[in-house]
C-alpha positions as CSV (number, residue, x, y, z in Angstrom):
1,X,-15.9,-43.9,-10.7
2,X,-12.6,-42.2,-11.3
3,X,-10.6,-40.0,-9.0
4,X,-9.1,-36.7,-10.3
5,X,-5.3,-36.5,-9.6
6,X,-2.9,-33.7,-10.4
7,X,0.5,-34.3,-11.9
8,X,3.2,-31.7,-12.4
9,X,5.6,-32.6,-15.3
10,X,8.8,-30.5,-15.0
11,X,11.7,-30.4,-17.5
12,X,14.7,-28.2,-18.2
13,X,14.3,-29.0,-21.9
14,X,11.4,-29.2,-24.3
15,X,9.5,-31.6,-22.0
16,X,8.8,-34.1,-24.7
17,X,10.5,-37.0,-22.8
18,X,8.8,-36.5,-19.4
19,X,5.4,-35.7,-21.1
20,X,5.5,-38.8,-23.4
21,X,6.6,-41.2,-20.6
22,X,4.1,-39.8,-18.1
23,X,1.2,-40.1,-20.5
24,X,2.2,-43.5,-21.6
25,X,2.3,-44.7,-18.0
26,X,-0.7,-42.8,-16.6
27,X,-3.0,-44.0,-19.4
28,X,-2.6,-47.5,-18.0
29,X,-4.5,-46.7,-14.9
30,X,-8.3,-46.7,-15.3
31,X,-9.5,-45.5,-11.9
32,X,-7.9,-42.1,-12.1
33,X,-8.5,-39.0,-14.1
34,X,-5.1,-37.3,-14.4
35,X,-4.8,-33.6,-14.7
36,X,-1.4,-32.8,-16.2
37,X,0.5,-29.5,-15.6
38,X,3.4,-29.2,-18.0
39,X,6.4,-27.0,-17.2
40,X,9.0,-26.8,-19.9
41,X,12.5,-25.2,-20.2
42,X,12.7,-24.6,-16.4
43,X,16.3,-23.5,-16.2
44,X,16.5,-20.8,-13.6
45,X,15.6,-20.5,-9.9
46,X,13.0,-17.8,-10.8
47,X,11.2,-20.1,-13.2
48,X,11.3,-23.0,-10.7
49,X,10.0,-20.7,-7.9
50,X,7.0,-20.0,-10.1
51,X,6.4,-23.7,-10.7
52,X,6.7,-24.4,-7.0
53,X,4.1,-21.8,-6.2
54,X,1.8,-23.5,-8.7
55,X,2.4,-26.9,-7.0
56,X,1.7,-25.3,-3.7
57,X,-1.6,-24.0,-5.0
58,X,-2.5,-27.2,-6.8
59,X,-0.8,-30.1,-5.0
60,X,0.0,-33.2,-7.0
61,X,2.6,-35.7,-7.8
62,X,5.8,-34.2,-9.4
63,X,7.5,-36.0,-12.3
64,X,10.7,-34.3,-13.5
65,X,13.8,-34.3,-15.6
66,X,16.2,-31.7,-14.2
67,X,19.9,-32.0,-14.9
68,X,21.2,-29.2,-12.6
69,X,21.9,-30.4,-9.1
70,X,20.8,-27.0,-7.6
71,X,17.4,-27.0,-9.2
72,X,16.8,-30.7,-8.5
73,X,17.7,-30.3,-4.8
74,X,15.4,-27.2,-4.6
75,X,12.5,-29.1,-6.0
76,X,13.1,-32.3,-4.0
77,X,13.5,-30.3,-0.8
78,X,10.2,-28.5,-1.4
79,X,8.4,-31.8,-2.2
80,X,9.8,-33.4,0.9
81,X,8.7,-30.5,3.1
82,X,5.2,-30.6,1.6
83,X,5.0,-34.4,1.6
84,X,4.4,-34.4,-2.1
85,X,5.5,-37.4,-4.1
86,X,8.5,-36.5,-6.4
87,X,9.6,-38.9,-9.1
88,X,12.7,-38.6,-11.3
89,X,11.9,-39.8,-14.8
90,X,15.1,-41.9,-14.9
91,X,13.8,-44.0,-12.0
92,X,11.6,-47.0,-12.9
93,X,8.6,-44.8,-13.7
94,X,5.9,-47.4,-13.9
95,X,6.9,-49.0,-10.6
96,X,7.0,-45.6,-8.9
97,X,3.6,-44.6,-10.2
98,X,2.1,-47.9,-9.2
99,X,3.2,-47.2,-5.6
100,X,1.8,-43.6,-5.7
101,X,-1.5,-44.5,-7.3
102,X,-2.0,-47.7,-5.4
103,X,-2.9,-50.1,-8.2
104,X,-1.1,-52.2,-10.8
105,X,-0.7,-50.9,-14.3
106,X,-2.6,-52.7,-17.1
107,X,0.7,-52.9,-19.1
108,X,-1.3,-52.3,-22.3
109,X,0.8,-50.7,-25.1
110,X,-0.5,-47.8,-27.2
111,X,-3.2,-46.5,-24.9
112,X,-1.4,-43.1,-24.9
113,X,-2.7,-42.5,-28.4
114,X,-6.3,-42.3,-27.2
115,X,-7.9,-39.0,-28.3
116,X,-8.9,-37.0,-25.2
117,X,-10.3,-33.6,-24.4
118,X,-6.7,-32.1,-24.3
119,X,-6.2,-33.2,-27.9
120,X,-9.3,-31.4,-29.1
121,X,-8.3,-28.3,-27.0
122,X,-5.0,-28.3,-28.9
123,X,-6.8,-28.5,-32.2
124,X,-9.1,-25.7,-31.3
125,X,-6.1,-23.6,-30.3
126,X,-4.4,-24.4,-33.5
127,X,-7.5,-23.2,-35.5
128,X,-7.6,-20.1,-33.4
129,X,-3.9,-19.3,-34.1
130,X,-4.4,-19.7,-37.9
131,X,-7.6,-17.6,-38.0
132,X,-6.0,-14.9,-35.9
133,X,-2.6,-14.8,-37.6
134,X,-1.1,-11.4,-38.6
135,X,-3.9,-9.2,-37.4
136,X,-6.8,-11.2,-38.8
137,X,-10.2,-11.7,-37.1
138,X,-9.6,-8.9,-34.6
139,X,-13.3,-8.9,-33.6
140,X,-12.7,-12.0,-31.5
141,X,-9.4,-11.1,-29.9
142,X,-11.1,-11.3,-26.5
143,X,-11.2,-15.1,-26.8
144,X,-7.4,-15.3,-26.8
145,X,-5.3,-16.4,-23.9
146,X,-2.4,-14.3,-25.2
147,X,-1.9,-11.7,-27.9
148,X,1.5,-11.2,-29.4
149,X,2.3,-7.8,-30.9
150,X,5.7,-7.5,-32.6
151,X,7.7,-6.1,-35.4
152,X,8.0,-8.0,-38.7
153,X,10.1,-11.2,-38.5
154,X,10.0,-11.5,-34.6
155,X,8.7,-15.1,-34.8
156,X,5.1,-14.2,-33.9
157,X,3.4,-16.9,-36.1
158,X,5.6,-19.9,-35.1
159,X,5.4,-18.9,-31.5
160,X,1.6,-18.8,-31.7
161,X,1.5,-22.2,-33.3
162,X,3.9,-23.6,-30.7
163,X,1.7,-22.3,-27.9
164,X,-1.4,-23.7,-29.7
165,X,0.2,-27.1,-29.5
166,X,0.0,-26.7,-25.7
167,X,-3.7,-25.8,-25.9
168,X,-3.1,-22.0,-25.5
169,X,-5.1,-19.7,-27.8
170,X,-2.7,-17.2,-29.2
171,X,-3.3,-14.4,-31.7
172,X,-0.6,-12.1,-33.2
173,X,-0.7,-8.5,-34.6
174,X,2.1,-6.9,-36.5
175,X,3.6,-3.6,-35.2
176,X,4.2,-1.3,-38.1
177,X,5.5,2.2,-37.5
178,X,3.0,5.0,-38.1
179,X,0.2,2.5,-38.6
180,X,-2.3,2.3,-35.8
181,X,-3.0,-1.0,-34.1
182,X,-6.6,-2.3,-34.4
183,X,-8.9,-0.5,-31.9
184,X,-10.2,-3.9,-30.8
185,X,-6.9,-4.4,-29.0
186,X,-7.7,-1.5,-26.6
187,X,-11.0,-3.1,-25.7
188,X,-9.7,-6.5,-24.6
189,X,-9.2,-7.1,-20.9
190,X,-8.8,-10.8,-20.5
191,X,-5.9,-11.8,-22.7
192,X,-2.3,-11.3,-21.8
193,X,-0.6,-9.0,-24.3
194,X,3.1,-9.4,-24.9
195,X,5.4,-7.3,-27.1
196,X,8.0,-9.1,-29.2
197,X,11.1,-7.4,-30.5
198,X,14.4,-8.5,-32.1
199,X,18.0,-7.3,-32.5
200,X,18.0,-4.8,-35.5
201,X,21.1,-6.5,-37.1
202,X,19.5,-9.9,-36.9
203,X,16.2,-8.5,-38.2
204,X,17.9,-7.1,-41.2
205,X,19.5,-10.5,-42.0
206,X,16.3,-12.3,-41.6
207,X,14.3,-9.8,-43.7
208,X,16.9,-9.8,-46.5
209,X,16.6,-13.6,-46.7
210,X,12.9,-13.3,-46.9
211,X,13.1,-10.7,-49.7
212,X,15.4,-13.0,-51.6
213,X,13.0,-15.8,-51.3
214,X,10.2,-13.6,-52.5
215,X,12.4,-12.1,-55.2
216,X,11.4,-8.7,-54.1
217,X,14.1,-5.9,-54.2
218,X,11.7,-2.9,-53.7
219,X,11.3,-2.9,-49.9
220,X,14.5,-0.9,-49.2
221,X,13.3,0.6,-45.9
222,X,12.3,-2.9,-44.7
223,X,16.0,-3.9,-44.6
224,X,17.7,-0.5,-44.0
225,X,19.6,-0.9,-40.8
226,X,18.9,2.7,-39.5
227,X,15.2,2.4,-40.3
228,X,15.0,-1.0,-38.6
229,X,16.8,0.3,-35.5
230,X,14.3,3.2,-35.3
231,X,11.4,0.7,-35.8
232,X,12.7,-1.5,-32.9
233,X,13.1,1.5,-30.6
234,X,9.7,2.8,-31.4
235,X,8.1,-0.6,-30.8
236,X,9.8,-1.1,-27.4
237,X,8.8,2.4,-26.3
238,X,5.2,1.8,-27.4
239,X,5.1,-1.6,-25.5
240,X,6.5,0.0,-22.4
241,X,4.0,2.8,-22.5
242,X,1.2,0.3,-22.6
243,X,2.8,-1.6,-19.7
244,X,3.1,-4.8,-21.7
245,X,5.8,-7.3,-20.9
246,X,8.5,-7.3,-23.7
247,X,10.4,-10.4,-24.9
248,X,13.5,-9.9,-27.0
249,X,13.6,-13.0,-29.3
250,X,17.0,-12.4,-30.8
251,X,18.7,-15.0,-28.7
252,X,15.8,-17.3,-28.0
253,X,14.5,-20.3,-29.7
254,X,10.7,-20.5,-30.4
255,X,10.5,-23.0,-27.5
256,X,12.2,-20.6,-25.1
257,X,10.0,-17.7,-26.1
258,X,6.9,-19.8,-25.7
259,X,8.1,-21.1,-22.3
260,X,8.6,-17.5,-21.1
261,X,5.1,-16.6,-22.2
262,X,3.7,-19.6,-20.3
263,X,5.6,-18.3,-17.2
264,X,4.1,-14.9,-17.7
265,X,0.6,-16.4,-18.0
266,X,1.2,-18.4,-14.8
267,X,2.5,-15.4,-12.9
268,X,-0.6,-13.4,-14.1
269,X,-2.9,-16.2,-12.9
270,X,-1.1,-16.3,-9.5
271,X,-1.5,-12.6,-9.1
272,X,-5.2,-12.7,-9.9
273,X,-5.7,-15.6,-7.5
274,X,-3.9,-13.9,-4.7
275,X,-5.7,-10.6,-5.2
276,X,-9.1,-12.4,-5.1
277,X,-8.0,-14.2,-1.9
278,X,-7.0,-10.8,-0.4
279,X,-10.3,-9.2,-1.3
280,X,-12.2,-12.2,0.1
281,X,-10.3,-12.1,3.4
282,X,-11.1,-8.4,3.9
283,X,-14.8,-8.8,3.4
284,X,-16.8,-8.9,6.7
285,X,-19.3,-11.7,6.3
286,X,-21.6,-10.0,8.8
287,X,-21.7,-6.7,6.9
């Protein structure tokens, strides 16, 4: 019989180090069923506060790589107050986990490569992203975790693929001025919809490069700076009217954009959970 244990993996970078090391160590313990919560690119107090709220809701051992003293102290103070084990990845990780879990590791190399349910979830999410790329398969948008709507060359596809690698089902739909978005988008209620935009000058540079690669010199409006500026303004106004969160990707890497989307998903989940708790607390059980 295995015991389910939650582990929160927190990093101010891409999270590959803490994730790989934690998986490699945890796979050595047979009597637990680890549930991993990955938090990547946590660089601000706001982001860490969101993570801390999730740890409060789902307590579990914290494993982290945070360089900044302020964020590290903030996390360690919270864990100390809540009596939650908190492990810095630079500490002897296997020895620390042996103490937390209460058993010795098997010290068997290579067990982290075992195919598990999380692997297949990532593969399903990858298939979903490919099938729902650039406005395709709109009849099943309701199955998405997140839908990205953005102007051309706003990194929609690579962001969806990066999210898919984290097991998040992401679809993307292009925003084209004077072209209506698919009506199916108005019917979905479950997925988080996020608007993506970009700096017009940067957009023009990226689009010109794309046209050169395609050897296409006929799309003049596509790279006309004034037209592109108007397109970006129209997109942002449209997103704001819909009440969608908007992310400007011009100064963000794919990883940073994806991390912000994960934070938005987490905030949304927290809000829903708190709303349900509030409704439940106001219901009279005798009524």
